C-alpha positions as CSV (number, residue, x, y, z in Angstrom):
1,M,171.5,156.1,7.3
2,C,170.4,157.6,4.0
3,A,173.4,159.4,2.7
4,S,173.1,160.5,-0.9
5,P,173.6,163.0,-2.4
6,G,176.2,164.0,0.3
7,S,176.0,167.0,1.9
8,K,175.3,165.9,5.3
9,T,178.3,163.4,4.9
10,L,180.6,166.3,3.9
11,Q,179.6,168.0,7.0
12,A,180.1,165.2,9.1
13,L,183.5,164.8,7.8
14,E,184.4,168.3,8.8
15,V,183.4,167.4,12.5
16,V,185.5,164.3,12.0
17,A,188.5,166.7,10.8
18,S,187.8,169.5,13.5
19,C,188.4,166.6,16.3
20,C,191.7,165.6,14.6
21,T,194.9,166.7,16.7
22,P,198.3,166.4,15.5
23,H,199.1,163.8,18.0
24,A,196.0,162.0,17.5
25,T,196.7,158.2,16.4
26,N,195.0,156.7,13.3
27,S,192.8,154.5,15.9
28,K,191.5,157.5,17.8
29,L,190.4,159.5,14.6
30,G,186.5,159.3,14.0
31,R,185.0,157.2,11.2
32,I,182.1,157.8,9.1
33,V,179.5,155.2,7.5
34,A,177.6,156.4,4.6
35,N,174.8,154.4,3.8
36,D,172.2,154.2,0.9
37,I,169.8,151.7,0.0
38,H,170.1,152.6,-3.8
39,P,173.4,151.6,-5.7
40,L,173.2,154.5,-8.3
41,R,172.6,156.8,-5.3
42,L,175.4,155.6,-3.6
43,Q,177.9,155.8,-6.5
44,A,176.7,159.4,-6.8
45,L,177.9,160.0,-3.3
46,Q,181.0,158.6,-3.7
47,D,181.4,160.6,-7.0
48,A,180.2,163.9,-5.1
49,I,182.8,163.3,-2.2
50,E,185.8,162.7,-4.8
51,R,184.9,166.0,-6.2
52,S,184.5,167.9,-3.1
53,G,188.5,168.4,-3.0
54,V,188.5,167.0,0.6
55,P,192.0,165.4,1.2
56,E,192.3,162.0,0.9
57,S,193.8,161.6,4.3
58,L,190.1,162.3,5.4
59,T,187.8,160.8,2.7
60,K,189.6,157.3,3.7
61,R,187.5,157.6,6.8
62,I,184.4,157.2,5.1
63,K,183.0,153.7,4.5
64,Y,180.2,153.2,2.0
65,T,177.4,150.5,2.4
66,N,174.4,149.5,0.6
67,H,171.6,148.7,3.2
68,D,167.8,149.2,3.9
69,A,168.4,151.7,6.6
70,S,165.3,150.3,8.5
71,K,167.2,147.1,8.6
72,F,170.7,148.3,8.9
73,P,172.9,145.5,10.4
74,T,174.9,145.6,13.5
75,P,178.5,145.8,12.6
76,K,180.4,142.3,13.1
77,S,182.7,144.0,15.5
78,G,179.6,144.6,17.7
79,T,180.7,148.1,18.0
80,K,177.8,150.8,17.9
81,F,177.9,154.5,16.9
82,D,178.3,157.8,18.7
83,C,176.1,159.8,16.2
84,I,173.9,158.9,13.4
85,I,171.9,161.2,11.0
86,A,168.8,159.9,9.7
87,D,167.9,162.0,6.9
88,V,164.9,159.7,5.9
89,P,163.0,159.9,2.6
90,C,160.4,162.2,2.8
91,S,157.6,163.9,0.6
92,G,160.0,167.1,0.2
93,D,157.2,169.9,0.6
94,G,160.0,171.8,2.5
95,T,161.6,172.1,-0.7
96,I,158.9,174.1,-2.9
97,R,161.0,177.2,-3.1
98,K,163.6,175.5,-5.2
99,D,161.6,172.6,-7.0
100,S,158.6,173.9,-8.9
101,H,157.3,170.5,-9.5
102,I,156.6,169.7,-5.9
103,L,153.6,171.8,-5.0
104,P,151.5,171.1,-8.1
105,N,152.0,167.1,-7.6
106,W,151.7,167.5,-3.5
107,I,148.9,165.3,-2.2
108,P,148.6,164.0,1.4
109,S,149.0,160.3,0.7
110,I,152.6,160.7,-0.2
111,G,153.7,161.8,3.3
112,N,151.0,159.3,5.1
113,S,152.7,156.5,3.0
114,L,156.2,157.1,4.1
115,H,155.5,157.3,7.9
116,D,155.8,153.9,8.6
117,L,159.1,153.6,6.8
118,Q,160.5,156.8,8.4
119,L,159.5,155.2,11.8
120,S,161.3,152.0,11.0
121,V,164.5,153.8,10.1
122,L,164.4,156.0,13.3
123,K,164.0,153.0,15.5
124,R,166.8,151.1,13.9
125,A,169.0,154.1,14.5
126,I,168.3,154.3,18.2
127,Q,169.0,150.7,18.4
128,L,172.4,151.1,16.9
129,L,173.5,153.9,19.0
130,N,175.9,153.7,21.9
131,V,174.3,154.5,25.1
132,G,175.0,158.2,25.5
133,G,174.7,158.7,21.7
134,V,172.6,160.9,19.5
135,V,170.5,160.5,16.7
136,A,169.5,163.4,14.3
137,Y,166.4,162.7,12.8
138,S,165.6,165.1,10.0
139,T,163.2,165.8,6.8
140,C,162.6,168.3,4.3
141,S,159.1,168.5,5.1
142,L,157.1,170.5,7.4
143,N,154.2,167.7,7.5
144,P,153.7,166.5,11.0
145,V,152.9,163.0,10.0
146,E,156.8,162.9,8.5
147,D,157.9,164.8,11.7
148,E,156.6,164.8,15.1
149,A,154.3,161.8,14.6
150,V,157.5,159.9,13.8
151,V,159.7,161.2,16.6
152,G,156.7,160.8,19.2
153,S,156.2,157.2,18.3
154,A,159.8,156.3,18.3
155,L,160.0,158.0,22.2
156,M,157.0,155.9,23.0
157,W,158.5,152.7,21.6
158,G,161.6,153.2,23.2
159,N,160.6,154.2,26.5
160,D,158.1,151.3,26.5
161,V,160.9,148.9,25.9
162,E,163.1,150.4,28.6
163,K,161.7,153.4,30.9
164,D,163.5,156.5,30.2
165,S,165.8,155.0,27.6
166,V,165.6,157.8,25.1
167,E,164.7,161.8,25.3
168,L,164.5,164.9,23.1
169,L,167.4,167.3,23.5
170,D,167.3,170.9,23.6
171,W,168.3,172.8,20.3
172,P,171.9,173.9,21.0
173,D,171.3,177.8,20.8
174,K,174.6,178.8,21.3
175,S,176.0,176.9,18.4
176,L,174.1,179.0,16.1
177,P,173.3,182.4,17.6
178,G,170.7,184.3,15.6
179,F,169.5,181.3,14.0
180,K,165.8,181.3,13.7
181,R,163.8,178.2,15.0
182,R,160.2,177.2,15.7
183,C,159.3,174.5,18.3
184,G,157.7,171.6,17.3
185,V,154.1,170.7,17.3
186,T,151.9,168.8,19.7
187,E,148.7,168.5,18.2
188,W,148.0,167.9,14.5
189,R,145.4,166.0,12.3
190,I,145.9,163.9,9.1
191,A,144.7,164.8,5.6
192,H,143.6,162.7,2.7
193,Y,141.6,162.8,-0.3
194,D,138.5,160.5,-0.1
195,W,138.1,159.0,-3.3
196,N,134.9,157.2,-2.2
197,D,132.7,160.2,-1.8
198,E,130.5,160.2,-4.5
199,D,129.2,163.7,-4.2
200,S,130.3,165.7,-7.2
201,D,130.1,169.0,-5.3
202,S,132.9,167.4,-3.1
203,F,135.6,167.8,-5.8
204,D,137.7,170.5,-6.7
205,R,138.6,172.1,-10.0
206,D,141.4,169.6,-10.6
207,D,139.0,166.7,-10.4
208,L,140.6,166.0,-6.8
209,P,138.3,165.3,-4.0
210,R,138.7,168.1,-1.3
211,L,140.8,167.6,1.4
212,T,139.3,165.5,4.4
213,W,140.8,165.8,7.9
214,V,140.9,162.9,10.2
215,D,141.1,163.3,14.1
216,S,142.1,160.0,15.0
217,F,143.0,156.4,14.0
218,D,139.5,155.0,14.9
219,K,137.7,157.4,12.4
220,A,140.4,156.8,9.7
221,K,139.6,153.0,10.0
222,D,135.9,154.0,9.6
223,A,136.6,155.9,6.3
224,C,138.9,153.4,4.9
225,M,141.9,155.9,4.9
226,P,144.7,154.2,2.8
227,N,148.3,154.1,4.8
228,A,146.5,154.7,8.2
229,V,148.6,153.5,11.3
230,K,147.9,154.3,14.9
231,S,151.3,156.1,15.0
232,M,150.5,158.6,12.8
233,W,148.1,160.8,15.2
234,P,149.3,162.2,18.5
235,S,149.3,160.2,21.5
236,K,146.6,161.0,24.3
237,T,148.2,159.0,26.9
238,E,149.6,160.7,30.0
239,D,153.0,159.8,29.1
240,S,152.9,161.6,26.1
241,K,153.2,165.2,27.8
242,L,156.6,164.0,29.0
243,M,157.7,163.7,25.4
244,N,158.4,167.3,25.2
245,L,157.9,167.4,21.4
246,E,158.3,171.2,21.3
247,K,161.9,170.7,21.7
248,C,161.7,169.5,18.0
249,T,163.0,172.1,15.5
250,R,160.9,173.5,12.6
251,L,162.8,175.7,10.1
252,V,160.3,177.8,8.1
253,P,161.6,179.3,4.8
254,Q,160.9,183.2,5.7
255,D,162.7,182.9,9.2
256,N,166.3,182.1,7.5
257,D,166.0,182.5,3.8
258,T,166.2,178.6,3.5
259,G,164.0,175.7,2.8
260,G,161.7,174.3,5.0
261,F,163.2,171.8,7.3
262,F,162.8,169.6,10.2
263,V,165.0,168.0,12.8
264,A,165.0,166.4,16.2
265,L,168.0,165.2,18.7
266,I,167.4,162.2,20.4
267,R,169.6,160.8,22.9
268,K,170.0,157.2,24.1
269,N,170.2,156.6,27.6
270,K,170.0,153.0,28.0
271,E,170.2,149.8,26.0
272,I,167.0,148.8,24.0
273,G,166.7,145.2,23.0
274,Q,166.9,144.5,19.1
């Protein structure tokens, strides 16, 4: 749904290619819709695919679209998708090993401000799935407000609309033997800089307020915290225990010599209203 710069599109194309058999008809071959909201990024994606060296017989299976992922239209044919990759815009704090600008410029409001958009994209992805289809929600962030908070809120939303309509899937360990993963978290707090704190002793060496940790949405409202929405905090309802957020996957750099990454696999079991 947010396809640029193209590495995941190419990986999806490999899956399509692996499913092709010598006797497969054109109508039975898989197709990929690669979408990005920014026209220039979409053009960069197309250029990357053309440079990849993948045969045209496969690249022609890709259709490029330019939509806001949170409002992606249902195809005119009415046909929905079997698999969706929702690699959403994020703060990128998991990329600090390769991008030296991320850490010095990091502030908690970046992830906090993206949460609502990320949740909207994931909800739309779930709506666009066929029953039995799977969406892979991912970020290159390890901030729970962009990860488990989004997944948990989407699960609560889907199952409120239609009971047992969506569920988290277990990580397919057999697909990547030896690959190290860490489970999703179930408890977290939300950080922000309290610019209304006039106490000079509360500011650090960079003239920024010290981080303030907020335990609940009600406390955030009392503190006039920017971008605060209820879905950013862990649900305290009894149903929240059934979400199994530990099935989410966190990849920390030191485990596999990678960047930081988060992914959750969500299956749609019943149709959900638009």
